[in-house]
TILO-711750 format. One record per residue (C-alpha): z, x, y; residue number from 1. Coordinates in nm, 2 decimals. Layout:
<node z="Z" x="X" y="Y" num="NUM"/>
...
REM end
This chain:
<node z="0.29" x="-4.30" y="-3.00" num="1"/>
<node z="0.64" x="-4.40" y="-3.06" num="2"/>
<node z="0.85" x="-4.63" y="-2.85" num="3"/>
<node z="1.05" x="-4.33" y="-2.74" num="4"/>
<node z="0.74" x="-4.16" y="-2.60" num="5"/>
<node z="0.66" x="-4.48" y="-2.41" num="6"/>
<node z="1.01" x="-4.50" y="-2.27" num="7"/>
<node z="1.00" x="-4.14" y="-2.16" num="8"/>
<node z="0.66" x="-4.18" y="-2.00" num="9"/>
<node z="0.74" x="-4.50" y="-1.82" num="10"/>
<node z="1.08" x="-4.36" y="-1.70" num="11"/>
<node z="0.88" x="-4.09" y="-1.51" num="12"/>
<node z="0.59" x="-4.31" y="-1.40" num="13"/>
<node z="0.70" x="-4.33" y="-1.04" num="14"/>
<node z="0.75" x="-3.96" y="-1.02" num="15"/>
<node z="0.40" x="-3.92" y="-1.16" num="16"/>
<node z="0.25" x="-4.17" y="-0.92" num="17"/>
<node z="0.42" x="-3.98" y="-0.63" num="18"/>
<node z="0.30" x="-3.64" y="-0.75" num="19"/>
<node z="0.66" x="-3.52" y="-0.79" num="20"/>
<node z="0.62" x="-3.37" y="-1.14" num="21"/>
<node z="0.54" x="-3.01" y="-1.22" num="22"/>
<node z="0.21" x="-2.95" y="-1.38" num="23"/>
<node z="0.34" x="-2.94" y="-1.74" num="24"/>
<node z="0.53" x="-3.27" y="-1.71" num="25"/>
<node z="0.23" x="-3.44" y="-1.53" num="26"/>
<node z="0.00" x="-3.32" y="-1.81" num="27"/>
<node z="0.24" x="-3.47" y="-2.07" num="28"/>
<node z="0.23" x="-3.80" y="-1.89" num="29"/>
<node z="-0.15" x="-3.79" y="-1.85" num="30"/>
<node z="-0.19" x="-3.72" y="-2.22" num="31"/>
<node z="0.04" x="-4.01" y="-2.31" num="32"/>
<node z="-0.15" x="-4.24" y="-2.08" num="33"/>
<node z="-0.48" x="-4.14" y="-2.23" num="34"/>
<node z="-0.35" x="-4.22" y="-2.58" num="35"/>
<node z="-0.14" x="-4.53" y="-2.51" num="36"/>
<node z="-0.32" x="-4.84" y="-2.38" num="37"/>
<node z="0.00" x="-5.04" y="-2.30" num="38"/>
<node z="0.14" x="-4.76" y="-2.09" num="39"/>
<node z="-0.20" x="-4.70" y="-1.93" num="40"/>
<node z="-0.21" x="-5.08" y="-1.84" num="41"/>
<node z="0.14" x="-5.05" y="-1.68" num="42"/>
<node z="0.03" x="-4.74" y="-1.49" num="43"/>
<node z="-0.28" x="-4.92" y="-1.36" num="44"/>
<node z="-0.08" x="-5.22" y="-1.24" num="45"/>
<node z="0.17" x="-4.99" y="-1.05" num="46"/>
<node z="-0.12" x="-4.78" y="-0.91" num="47"/>
<node z="-0.30" x="-5.10" y="-0.79" num="48"/>
<node z="0.01" x="-5.24" y="-0.63" num="49"/>
<node z="0.08" x="-4.92" y="-0.44" num="50"/>
<node z="-0.28" x="-4.90" y="-0.32" num="51"/>
<node z="-0.26" x="-5.26" y="-0.20" num="52"/>
<node z="0.06" x="-5.21" y="-0.02" num="53"/>
<node z="-0.07" x="-4.89" y="0.14" num="54"/>
<node z="-0.39" x="-5.07" y="0.25" num="55"/>
<node z="-0.21" x="-5.37" y="0.39" num="56"/>
<node z="0.09" x="-5.20" y="0.55" num="57"/>
<node z="-0.05" x="-4.92" y="0.76" num="58"/>
<node z="0.14" x="-4.82" y="1.07" num="59"/>
<node z="-0.13" x="-4.97" y="1.29" num="60"/>
<node z="-0.11" x="-5.31" y="1.12" num="61"/>
<node z="0.25" x="-5.37" y="1.04" num="62"/>
<node z="0.57" x="-5.31" y="1.24" num="63"/>
<node z="0.79" x="-5.02" y="1.10" num="64"/>
<node z="1.07" x="-5.26" y="1.00" num="65"/>
<node z="0.83" x="-5.46" y="0.78" num="66"/>
<node z="0.69" x="-5.14" y="0.63" num="67"/>
<node z="1.04" x="-5.03" y="0.54" num="68"/>
<node z="1.13" x="-5.36" y="0.39" num="69"/>
<node z="0.82" x="-5.37" y="0.18" num="70"/>
<node z="0.88" x="-5.02" y="0.06" num="71"/>
<node z="1.23" x="-5.10" y="-0.03" num="72"/>
<node z="1.14" x="-5.41" y="-0.22" num="73"/>
<node z="0.86" x="-5.23" y="-0.41" num="74"/>
<node z="1.07" x="-4.93" y="-0.50" num="75"/>
<node z="1.22" x="-4.99" y="-0.84" num="76"/>
<node z="1.47" x="-4.81" y="-1.06" num="77"/>
<node z="1.37" x="-4.80" y="-1.43" num="78"/>
<node z="1.66" x="-4.79" y="-1.68" num="79"/>
<node z="1.56" x="-4.69" y="-2.02" num="80"/>
<node z="1.79" x="-4.81" y="-2.30" num="81"/>
<node z="1.77" x="-4.65" y="-2.65" num="82"/>
<node z="1.94" x="-4.92" y="-2.86" num="83"/>
REM end
């Protein structure tokens, strides 16, 4: 896989994790993750962090203000540069 494919896959990783992609785009990301170990590792880390935050910050355990702050801190904008 080329670096461009990795950049494109990682740029849409959060949309993929949030199930916001159409089936064709999600399939493209799945295929890339299956073939690219570094991207699969990145996906695994992000998926694990989200699961941990979800498990630790449920509405019954944490105040809403804390949940919002954690969500804001863990939300990240990915900027892809093609130098």
